[in-house]
C-alpha beads as a LAMMPS data file, in Angstrom:
LAMMPS data file: protein, C-alpha beads

211 atoms
210 bonds

1 atom types
1 bond types

-500.0 500.0 xlo xhi
-500.0 500.0 ylo yhi
-500.0 500.0 zlo zhi

Masses

1 110.0

Atoms # bond

1 1 1 -0.002 0.004 0.003
2 1 1 1.381 3.401 -0.952
3 1 1 1.400 6.138 1.642
4 1 1 -0.621 9.241 0.782
5 1 1 1.550 12.323 0.575
6 1 1 0.495 15.467 2.461
7 1 1 -1.697 18.038 0.717
8 1 1 0.110 20.832 -1.102
9 1 1 -1.937 23.543 0.610
10 1 1 -3.526 23.537 4.056
11 1 1 -6.000 25.944 5.576
12 1 1 -5.184 28.260 8.442
13 1 1 -5.140 26.545 11.813
14 1 1 -4.528 27.181 15.490
15 1 1 -0.885 26.440 16.274
16 1 1 -0.470 24.806 19.683
17 1 1 3.167 23.690 19.819
18 1 1 6.651 24.535 18.495
19 1 1 7.540 22.971 15.164
20 1 1 3.939 22.568 14.068
21 1 1 4.083 25.397 11.586
22 1 1 6.769 27.789 10.338
23 1 1 6.658 30.848 8.133
24 1 1 9.117 31.451 5.320
25 1 1 10.177 35.088 4.981
26 1 1 12.714 36.657 2.667
27 1 1 14.025 40.175 2.093
28 1 1 16.771 41.938 0.188
29 1 1 19.591 43.454 2.199
30 1 1 20.798 46.977 1.502
31 1 1 24.431 45.882 1.354
32 1 1 26.579 45.358 -1.712
33 1 1 29.065 42.556 -1.099
34 1 1 32.440 41.825 -2.564
35 1 1 33.938 38.576 -3.765
36 1 1 36.010 36.674 -1.225
37 1 1 38.471 35.880 -4.027
38 1 1 38.713 39.329 -5.604
39 1 1 38.185 42.329 -3.307
40 1 1 37.794 44.593 -6.354
41 1 1 34.789 42.616 -7.580
42 1 1 31.337 43.614 -6.324
43 1 1 29.027 40.577 -6.520
44 1 1 25.703 42.221 -5.690
45 1 1 23.163 42.517 -2.906
46 1 1 22.251 39.411 -0.891
47 1 1 18.778 38.118 -0.112
48 1 1 18.144 36.822 3.399
49 1 1 15.705 33.959 3.973
50 1 1 14.303 33.102 7.403
51 1 1 12.209 30.163 8.642
52 1 1 10.282 31.424 11.687
53 1 1 8.484 29.124 14.119
54 1 1 4.910 30.450 14.346
55 1 1 4.339 29.240 17.923
56 1 1 7.469 30.756 19.490
57 1 1 8.497 33.453 17.013
58 1 1 12.037 32.062 17.017
59 1 1 14.083 31.739 13.845
60 1 1 14.732 28.035 13.286
61 1 1 16.417 28.194 9.878
62 1 1 18.049 30.708 7.550
63 1 1 19.887 31.123 4.288
64 1 1 21.774 34.044 2.769
65 1 1 22.388 34.004 -0.985
66 1 1 22.654 36.193 -4.048
67 1 1 19.606 34.690 -5.759
68 1 1 16.196 36.256 -5.417
69 1 1 13.066 34.477 -4.190
70 1 1 13.040 30.938 -5.532
71 1 1 11.995 27.522 -4.332
72 1 1 15.636 26.446 -4.489
73 1 1 16.604 29.187 -2.014
74 1 1 13.563 28.295 0.085
75 1 1 14.799 24.710 0.222
76 1 1 18.220 25.908 1.426
77 1 1 16.558 27.759 4.303
78 1 1 14.348 24.762 5.079
79 1 1 17.376 22.450 5.004
80 1 1 19.012 24.694 7.580
81 1 1 16.221 23.919 10.056
82 1 1 17.510 20.340 10.372
83 1 1 21.183 21.337 10.355
84 1 1 23.270 20.978 13.525
85 1 1 23.490 24.632 14.502
86 1 1 26.650 24.172 16.574
87 1 1 28.442 22.836 13.512
88 1 1 26.787 25.402 11.238
89 1 1 27.891 28.329 13.412
90 1 1 31.410 26.962 13.743
91 1 1 31.781 27.202 9.964
92 1 1 31.508 30.977 10.441
93 1 1 33.810 31.162 13.440
94 1 1 30.956 31.344 15.969
95 1 1 31.006 29.118 19.053
96 1 1 27.635 28.195 20.592
97 1 1 26.081 25.409 22.639
98 1 1 23.114 23.253 21.616
99 1 1 20.927 25.209 24.008
100 1 1 21.572 28.494 22.218
101 1 1 20.061 27.283 18.942
102 1 1 18.524 23.859 19.548
103 1 1 16.393 23.489 16.414
104 1 1 17.204 20.415 14.323
105 1 1 13.924 19.261 12.765
106 1 1 11.598 20.019 9.901
107 1 1 8.342 21.786 10.696
108 1 1 5.152 19.856 10.016
109 1 1 3.981 22.618 7.689
110 1 1 5.307 25.892 6.329
111 1 1 3.590 29.157 5.425
112 1 1 4.516 31.155 2.357
113 1 1 2.981 34.404 1.146
114 1 1 1.036 33.737 -2.048
115 1 1 2.706 35.254 -5.064
116 1 1 6.222 35.294 -3.587
117 1 1 7.318 31.982 -5.055
118 1 1 6.072 30.616 -8.357
119 1 1 6.721 27.602 -10.543
120 1 1 6.828 23.853 -9.985
121 1 1 9.248 24.050 -7.059
122 1 1 6.439 24.009 -4.509
123 1 1 5.267 20.569 -5.551
124 1 1 8.840 19.232 -5.530
125 1 1 9.469 20.672 -2.063
126 1 1 6.344 18.988 -0.706
127 1 1 7.270 15.628 -2.209
128 1 1 10.924 15.742 -1.150
129 1 1 10.395 16.749 2.467
130 1 1 6.891 15.362 2.971
131 1 1 5.807 18.718 4.346
132 1 1 2.537 20.614 4.078
133 1 1 2.587 23.981 2.368
134 1 1 0.204 26.747 3.340
135 1 1 -0.243 29.841 1.178
136 1 1 -1.577 32.981 2.848
137 1 1 -2.679 36.298 1.261
138 1 1 -0.203 39.041 0.449
139 1 1 -2.001 41.256 2.991
140 1 1 -0.321 40.235 6.239
141 1 1 -2.351 39.367 9.306
142 1 1 -1.213 40.491 12.774
143 1 1 1.042 37.465 13.369
144 1 1 2.550 37.465 9.889
145 1 1 3.245 41.195 10.060
146 1 1 5.010 40.776 13.396
147 1 1 7.289 38.059 12.035
148 1 1 8.150 40.147 8.996
149 1 1 8.928 43.240 11.087
150 1 1 11.214 41.255 13.398
151 1 1 13.125 39.791 10.459
152 1 1 13.296 43.179 8.798
153 1 1 14.894 44.635 11.940
154 1 1 17.477 41.848 11.996
155 1 1 18.568 42.593 8.419
156 1 1 18.517 46.341 8.963
157 1 1 20.490 46.019 12.204
158 1 1 23.161 44.046 10.334
159 1 1 23.317 46.720 7.645
160 1 1 23.725 49.470 10.257
161 1 1 26.924 47.788 11.453
162 1 1 28.098 47.899 7.867
163 1 1 27.024 51.368 6.799
164 1 1 29.710 51.970 4.147
165 1 1 28.425 49.227 1.908
166 1 1 24.737 50.062 2.349
167 1 1 22.358 52.026 0.209
168 1 1 21.822 55.385 1.907
169 1 1 20.553 58.821 0.922
170 1 1 24.146 59.863 0.334
171 1 1 24.595 56.879 -1.975
172 1 1 22.037 58.072 -4.523
173 1 1 22.438 58.086 -8.261
174 1 1 23.406 61.733 -8.138
175 1 1 26.355 61.001 -5.839
176 1 1 29.757 61.182 -7.485
177 1 1 31.197 58.409 -5.344
178 1 1 30.270 54.798 -6.086
179 1 1 29.091 53.614 -2.665
180 1 1 29.202 49.980 -3.796
181 1 1 33.005 50.180 -3.864
182 1 1 33.092 50.924 -0.132
183 1 1 31.789 47.548 0.943
184 1 1 34.168 45.686 3.300
185 1 1 32.188 42.426 3.593
186 1 1 32.106 39.179 1.680
187 1 1 29.032 36.940 1.540
188 1 1 30.446 34.744 4.293
189 1 1 31.185 37.724 6.527
190 1 1 27.715 39.135 5.997
191 1 1 26.144 35.731 6.743
192 1 1 28.111 35.603 9.981
193 1 1 26.633 38.938 11.054
194 1 1 23.129 37.724 10.246
195 1 1 23.741 34.578 12.333
196 1 1 24.847 36.677 15.306
197 1 1 21.693 38.800 14.997
198 1 1 19.528 35.672 14.809
199 1 1 21.148 34.285 17.964
200 1 1 20.446 37.593 19.724
201 1 1 16.841 37.552 18.501
202 1 1 16.223 33.991 19.705
203 1 1 17.888 34.692 23.050
204 1 1 15.609 37.673 23.711
205 1 1 12.456 35.734 22.794
206 1 1 13.476 32.767 24.921
207 1 1 14.287 35.038 27.850
208 1 1 10.916 36.767 27.565
209 1 1 9.031 33.462 27.411
210 1 1 10.676 32.313 30.659
211 1 1 9.455 35.307 32.663

Bonds

1 1 1 2
2 1 2 3
3 1 3 4
4 1 4 5
5 1 5 6
6 1 6 7
7 1 7 8
8 1 8 9
9 1 9 10
10 1 10 11
11 1 11 12
12 1 12 13
13 1 13 14
14 1 14 15
15 1 15 16
16 1 16 17
17 1 17 18
18 1 18 19
19 1 19 20
20 1 20 21
21 1 21 22
22 1 22 23
23 1 23 24
24 1 24 25
25 1 25 26
26 1 26 27
27 1 27 28
28 1 28 29
29 1 29 30
30 1 30 31
31 1 31 32
32 1 32 33
33 1 33 34
34 1 34 35
35 1 35 36
36 1 36 37
37 1 37 38
38 1 38 39
39 1 39 40
40 1 40 41
41 1 41 42
42 1 42 43
43 1 43 44
44 1 44 45
45 1 45 46
46 1 46 47
47 1 47 48
48 1 48 49
49 1 49 50
50 1 50 51
51 1 51 52
52 1 52 53
53 1 53 54
54 1 54 55
55 1 55 56
56 1 56 57
57 1 57 58
58 1 58 59
59 1 59 60
60 1 60 61
61 1 61 62
62 1 62 63
63 1 63 64
64 1 64 65
65 1 65 66
66 1 66 67
67 1 67 68
68 1 68 69
69 1 69 70
70 1 70 71
71 1 71 72
72 1 72 73
73 1 73 74
74 1 74 75
75 1 75 76
76 1 76 77
77 1 77 78
78 1 78 79
79 1 79 80
80 1 80 81
81 1 81 82
82 1 82 83
83 1 83 84
84 1 84 85
85 1 85 86
86 1 86 87
87 1 87 88
88 1 88 89
89 1 89 90
90 1 90 91
91 1 91 92
92 1 92 93
93 1 93 94
94 1 94 95
95 1 95 96
96 1 96 97
97 1 97 98
98 1 98 99
99 1 99 100
100 1 100 101
101 1 101 102
102 1 102 103
103 1 103 104
104 1 104 105
105 1 105 106
106 1 106 107
107 1 107 108
108 1 108 109
109 1 109 110
110 1 110 111
111 1 111 112
112 1 112 113
113 1 113 114
114 1 114 115
115 1 115 116
116 1 116 117
117 1 117 118
118 1 118 119
119 1 119 120
120 1 120 121
121 1 121 122
122 1 122 123
123 1 123 124
124 1 124 125
125 1 125 126
126 1 126 127
127 1 127 128
128 1 128 129
129 1 129 130
130 1 130 131
131 1 131 132
132 1 132 133
133 1 133 134
134 1 134 135
135 1 135 136
136 1 136 137
137 1 137 138
138 1 138 139
139 1 139 140
140 1 140 141
141 1 141 142
142 1 142 143
143 1 143 144
144 1 144 145
145 1 145 146
146 1 146 147
147 1 147 148
148 1 148 149
149 1 149 150
150 1 150 151
151 1 151 152
152 1 152 153
153 1 153 154
154 1 154 155
155 1 155 156
156 1 156 157
157 1 157 158
158 1 158 159
159 1 159 160
160 1 160 161
161 1 161 162
162 1 162 163
163 1 163 164
164 1 164 165
165 1 165 166
166 1 166 167
167 1 167 168
168 1 168 169
169 1 169 170
170 1 170 171
171 1 171 172
172 1 172 173
173 1 173 174
174 1 174 175
175 1 175 176
176 1 176 177
177 1 177 178
178 1 178 179
179 1 179 180
180 1 180 181
181 1 181 182
182 1 182 183
183 1 183 184
184 1 184 185
185 1 185 186
186 1 186 187
187 1 187 188
188 1 188 189
189 1 189 190
190 1 190 191
191 1 191 192
192 1 192 193
193 1 193 194
194 1 194 195
195 1 195 196
196 1 196 197
197 1 197 198
198 1 198 199
199 1 199 200
200 1 200 201
201 1 201 202
202 1 202 203
203 1 203 204
204 1 204 205
205 1 205 206
206 1 206 207
207 1 207 208
208 1 208 209
209 1 209 210
210 1 210 211
């Protein structure tokens, strides 16, 4: 007897435990990054993908890449949810304990804003990971808006540390200086800063929940 695969889309539901449902969020960073092999080569602006646990609000997976929204990038972020975070962080020179980022499992279902990702990748993602996919309207509800704002702050906070390589009012088209040439970070260095911000975000949420 063949096992029925999960439905591609599921309706909204009350979330009662961690890991039951996660939301996939992505946003473009303001930073222009340089190649780690050629410091004179600007490689573009990264896109940051987050997988946020709906029940706790913690970030359980992430991915930083140069590609825009795609199911392939979404899979990279989803794959990160089951990655050993101690090992993952060590690849970026960050030392943590299991307790600081303990997430190592796939969510039962994942929410994606309708219209963000298109193509056949959704079906492939469902079949590969045996995960339910829930599409919600582009108009964010209260919970979705809160998750997006938190992730937006994380990316913006990272860019503030790295102001020279960011798009600012001074770095407009009318500016004589090419602000993209000021960037001091590679993709790996920028990813490291995002990881540190994620750890700080999760720590604050966990601390609040224990009060």
